C-alpha positions as CSV (number, residue, x, y, z in Angstrom):
1,I,85.5,63.7,53.8
2,N,87.4,63.3,50.5
3,S,88.1,59.6,50.2
4,A,84.5,58.4,49.9
5,D,81.0,59.7,49.0
6,E,81.0,62.7,51.2
7,L,77.2,63.4,51.2
8,V,76.1,59.9,52.2
9,L,78.9,59.4,54.6
10,T,78.3,62.7,56.3
11,E,74.6,61.9,56.7
12,L,75.5,58.5,58.2
13,I,77.8,60.3,60.7
14,F,75.4,63.1,61.6
15,E,72.6,60.5,62.2
16,N,74.9,58.3,64.2
17,A,74.0,55.4,62.0
18,F,77.0,53.4,63.1
19,A,76.2,53.5,66.8
20,D,75.0,49.9,67.0
21,Y,78.0,48.5,65.1
22,D,81.4,47.5,66.4
23,Y,84.6,48.7,64.7
24,S,85.0,45.6,62.5
25,E,81.5,46.0,61.2
26,I,81.9,49.7,60.6
27,V,85.2,49.4,58.7
28,A,83.7,46.5,56.7
29,L,80.7,48.6,55.7
30,L,82.9,51.5,54.8
31,S,84.6,49.4,52.2
32,C,81.5,49.7,50.0
33,F,82.5,53.4,49.5
34,I,86.0,52.3,48.3
35,F,85.8,49.0,46.5
36,Q,85.2,49.3,42.7
37,E,85.9,45.9,41.2
38,K,83.0,44.0,39.6
39,L,82.4,40.6,41.1
40,E,80.5,37.8,39.5
41,E,78.8,36.9,42.8
42,Q,78.3,39.1,45.8
43,P,79.3,37.4,49.1
44,E,76.6,36.4,51.6
45,L,76.9,38.7,54.6
46,I,76.1,38.0,58.2
47,P,72.8,39.6,59.3
48,K,74.4,42.6,61.1
49,L,76.4,43.5,57.9
50,E,73.3,42.9,55.8
51,E,71.4,45.4,58.0
52,G,74.3,47.9,57.6
53,K,74.1,47.5,53.8
54,K,70.4,48.3,53.9
55,T,71.1,51.3,56.1
56,I,73.7,52.7,53.7
57,R,71.4,52.2,50.7
58,D,68.5,53.9,52.6
59,F,70.7,56.9,53.4
60,A,71.9,57.0,49.8
61,Q,68.3,57.0,48.6
62,K,67.4,59.8,51.0
63,V,70.3,61.9,49.7
64,Y,69.3,61.2,46.1
65,E,65.7,62.2,46.8
66,V,66.8,65.5,48.3
67,Q,69.1,66.1,45.3
68,K,66.1,65.4,43.0
69,Q,63.8,67.8,45.0
70,C,66.5,70.5,44.7
71,K,66.7,69.8,41.0
72,L,70.3,68.6,41.2
73,T,69.3,65.6,39.1
74,D,66.6,64.8,36.6
75,D,64.0,62.1,36.9
76,A,66.3,59.6,35.3
77,G,69.0,60.3,37.9
78,D,71.3,62.0,35.5
79,A,73.6,64.6,36.9
80,N,73.3,66.9,33.9
81,V,70.2,69.0,34.4
82,V,68.9,71.6,32.0
83,N,67.4,74.4,34.1
84,D,66.0,77.4,32.3
85,G,68.3,76.7,29.4
86,V,71.4,76.5,31.5
87,D,73.1,73.1,31.5
88,L,74.1,72.4,35.2
89,I,76.6,69.6,35.8
90,F,76.8,68.1,39.2
91,D,79.4,65.4,39.8
92,D,78.3,64.6,43.3
93,V,74.8,63.3,42.5
94,V,74.4,60.1,44.5
95,D,73.9,56.9,42.5
96,V,72.1,54.6,45.0
97,N,73.5,51.5,43.2
98,K,77.2,52.6,43.1
99,F,78.1,51.2,46.5
100,N,79.9,47.9,46.0
101,F,79.6,45.5,48.9
102,G,81.8,42.9,47.4
103,L,84.7,43.3,49.8
104,V,82.6,43.8,53.0
105,E,83.1,40.2,54.3
106,I,86.8,40.2,53.5
107,V,87.4,43.5,55.3
108,Y,85.3,42.3,58.2
109,E,87.3,39.1,58.6
110,W,90.6,41.0,58.0
111,S,89.9,43.4,60.8
112,R,89.2,40.5,63.1
113,G,92.6,39.0,62.4
114,K,92.1,36.6,59.5
115,V,94.4,36.3,56.6
116,Y,92.7,37.4,53.4
117,I,94.4,34.8,51.2
118,D,92.0,32.3,52.8
119,L,89.0,34.4,52.2
120,T,88.6,35.3,48.6
121,E,89.6,35.1,45.0
122,V,89.7,38.9,44.6
123,M,93.1,39.9,43.4
124,G,95.5,40.7,46.3
125,G,96.5,44.1,44.9
126,S,92.8,45.2,44.9
127,I,92.5,44.2,48.5
128,V,95.7,46.0,49.5
129,R,94.6,49.1,47.7
130,C,91.1,49.1,49.2
131,I,92.3,48.5,52.8
132,T,95.0,51.2,52.4
133,R,92.3,53.7,51.2
134,L,90.0,52.5,54.0
135,D,92.6,53.6,56.5
136,E,92.3,57.2,55.1
137,T,88.5,56.9,55.2
138,C,88.6,55.8,58.8
139,R,90.8,58.8,59.6
140,E,88.4,61.2,57.9
141,V,85.3,59.6,59.6
142,K,87.2,59.8,63.0
143,E,87.9,63.5,62.4
144,A,84.3,64.2,61.4
145,A,83.0,62.3,64.4
146,K,85.2,64.3,66.6
147,I,83.8,67.6,65.1
148,V,80.2,66.5,65.6
149,G,80.9,65.2,69.1
150,T,80.3,61.5,68.5
151,L,83.2,60.3,70.6
152,S,82.1,56.6,70.6
153,L,82.4,56.6,66.7
154,C,85.8,58.3,67.0
155,K,87.0,55.6,69.3
156,K,85.6,52.9,67.0
157,M,87.5,54.4,64.1
158,E,90.7,54.3,66.0
159,E,90.1,50.6,66.7
160,A,89.2,50.0,63.1
161,Q,92.4,51.7,61.9
162,S,94.5,49.6,64.3
163,S,92.7,46.4,63.2
164,I,93.4,46.8,59.5
165,K,97.0,48.1,59.8
166,R,98.8,44.9,59.9
167,D,100.8,42.4,58.1
168,I,101.8,42.8,54.4
169,I,99.2,45.4,53.6
170,F,101.0,48.1,55.6
171,A,104.6,46.8,55.2
172,K,107.0,49.6,54.3
173,S,108.9,47.2,52.0
174,L,108.8,43.6,50.9
175,V,112.5,43.4,51.2
176,R,114.1,42.8,54.6
177,S,117.9,42.7,55.0
178,D,119.0,40.2,52.4
179,K,115.7,38.2,52.4
180,I,112.9,38.7,49.9
181,L,109.4,37.9,50.8
182,I,107.6,35.9,48.1
183,L,103.9,36.6,48.1
184,K,101.2,34.3,46.7
185,F,97.8,36.0,46.3
């Protein structure tokens, strides 16, 4: 897994943490690994997605604690650790608060067929970029699920990819014949 936090996501896959979620919920939750914009207000999530948010944070905390025990981080959570006079730098130390759940609701509704223009004030380009990257993350999760033998997750990831690959987000071009599409985000 290269498109998202590989340690936390791998733990979630190995523990089959997505088993009780449908494809729309999973792809929505995966957006927290991708979306980076700061929002003034975090959207209110449906209970199932709120539960998934807690699960991801719990797994991130678990990974962080293991890193701390293995001295891959100091007590303050910094990735630069001085160990016997040697400065060790680890870029992959998990920051439990780095996951951004600001686009979860939008991706959830998008994967269920809604038009995102009706859903948010987040810039359209940010949504397009996030959903495009989510397609890659879904592909990687699907491959990882196949390797560990979680075929139900593999199928859900295929459904997730199909559900987000639509409309303008995955259009090859905005120019068709002699007509130009005008977008309002």
